[in-house]
C-alpha positions, 0 to 999 in steps of 0.5 A: 139824850134830848128829842131827836129826829131819826132819818136814817131808817135805811141803815136800821129801823127802830125795833117794832113793839111786836118783835120786841115782845116775841123776842122777850117771850123766846129769851125765856125758852130753855130748849135747843131747837134741834132737841126732840123733847118738849122744850126743844119742840117748843123752840122749834115751833117758834123758828118754824112759825117765823119761817112761814111768816117770812115765806108767806110774805114773799110767796115762797115755800117755807122749806126754801127759807134759810136763816142767816146772821144777817143780809151780808151772810145771806148775800155771801151764801147766795153767791156760789158757783155750781148753782143749778136751775131746772136746766141742770147746767151749773152757773160758773160766772158771776154778773152784778150790777155796779150799784149793788151793796158791798156784800154783793160786789165782793163776789161771794165765793166767785173769783174776780176773773169769773165776775163781770159788772153791769153798768146803770144809766144816769138815773140809777137803773141797771142798763138792760142793753149792757146786761144782754150783751154780757149774757150773750157770751159764754156759759150761763151765769149768776146774775145779781141785781138788787130790788132797790138801791140803799142809797138813792132809793131807785127801784130796779126793773127786776122782773125785766132783768129776770126775763133777760136772765132766764132767756139764757139759762142763767140764774137771778139773785135779788137783794131785796133788803131795802125793798122788802116791807116798803114796796110790794115784792113776790119772788115768783112775780119777780122771777127770782131764783134767790132772795136775800132779806134782813130783819133790822131793815123792817123793824126786826133785831139786828143780826138776823137775815135770810136767803130764800131759794126759788123752787127747783134750785139746786147746788147751794153749798153751805158757808158754815158746815157742822150740824144739820140745821137749816136742812144742812144749808147753814150750820149752827144753833138757830138764833131763836130769839132773833128769828122769832123777832124777825118773824114778828117784824115781818108780819107787822111790816106786811100789814102796814105796807101799803098804807106806810108807802102812801104816807111816806111818799107824801112826807118825802115829797114834802121834805124834797120840796123844802130842800129844793128851796136851796139854789142848785140843790140836786135830788138824785134819781128823782126821774125814776120810781123810787122807794117811798121813804128815800132821798139823796141829795147834794148841792154845790160845795156840800161836803157829806161828812160835815153835813152829817155832823151838822145835822147831828148837832142840830138833833137830826140823824142822817147819813152820808149813804150806806151805813156799812161805808159811813166811816170811810171818807170816799165818794159813793160808788153808786153815784160814781157808777151813775156818772157823777164826778167825785165832787158830787159824789162825795157831797150826797146826803141820804135822808130816809123815813120810816113808819113813825116819821111825822110831819113835825120831823120833816119840819125840824129837819128843814129847819136844821137844813135852812140853819146849816146850808149857809155854813155848809155851802160857803166852806165855813164848815170848820166851826161845825168841826170845832162844835163836834 
């Protein structure tokens, strides 16, 4: 494949060299991490080293890290009735923000009747007044608010959310999958009771994630039952190589977090300044705190699916929003929740950067956009489809 520009880091990040090396070493291990012989203990040591790395990166206890097959499973494991806080009263209701990932909006193991949705402002930030109204009524709830949106990059006021949630005896789940490794995140500073993470968003392997529990949380019912792995919270032989890669990626991401954020924000601003040369172009959530690497934009008449194809033909990988939904021709539920109509919601294109993104990549992306804009914005996109 000829040289290409990759600007879809929010969908998945390239595998870090540190993660690749850790996985390669783990693949040669013979032992099952649940076995007591030397081979098993060696495998167990790799798993526990990774567990400590994940816990240390967000200020949690290692014993509270539960490894899963990815972020979706981690969210499903977290969203369960019966969880108990220090007060001892179990939660029986679920409250989720309208901009959550599909794996949270599905409600996990809560019924549709027990689930309520919190609205967001037009700036893409959770409506705190709406949250207060929902929590003023009924029994304690499990509230799920992501730390940063995967489409717009808008950073959510999770610390303020936590204060509101805990004042009613409720619990807070934070999907930190997009924020982790890009902006500082500490489970205790934020005040979260459960946090979900995913390896491949920070340069680890696909198919590995984690649910991290806060101190004192009880009542977590496993999704998978069988052996006693993960302290009985997730049955099944651990993916030793994947977990080792996750741990290595965490260490690398944390080391470079602050420097990456500064550099990426400068590159993102350069990108957006170039995009804004197009008349009528709109960058979503530009008026609030965002992840330093994320730009979601649209322009009058733009169709996201053809824009993505056009960029791809020019050698630039971008997306039309969440990669989990990119194969479906439908408006972004995030933008619709923010109050934007279907025409704008269907025309949103996401560009997301990462640690290896260079100024030359931004220049090539802008060059591609300038070439494509006349075709895409004048409704002449059939020619692109013919080339695809």
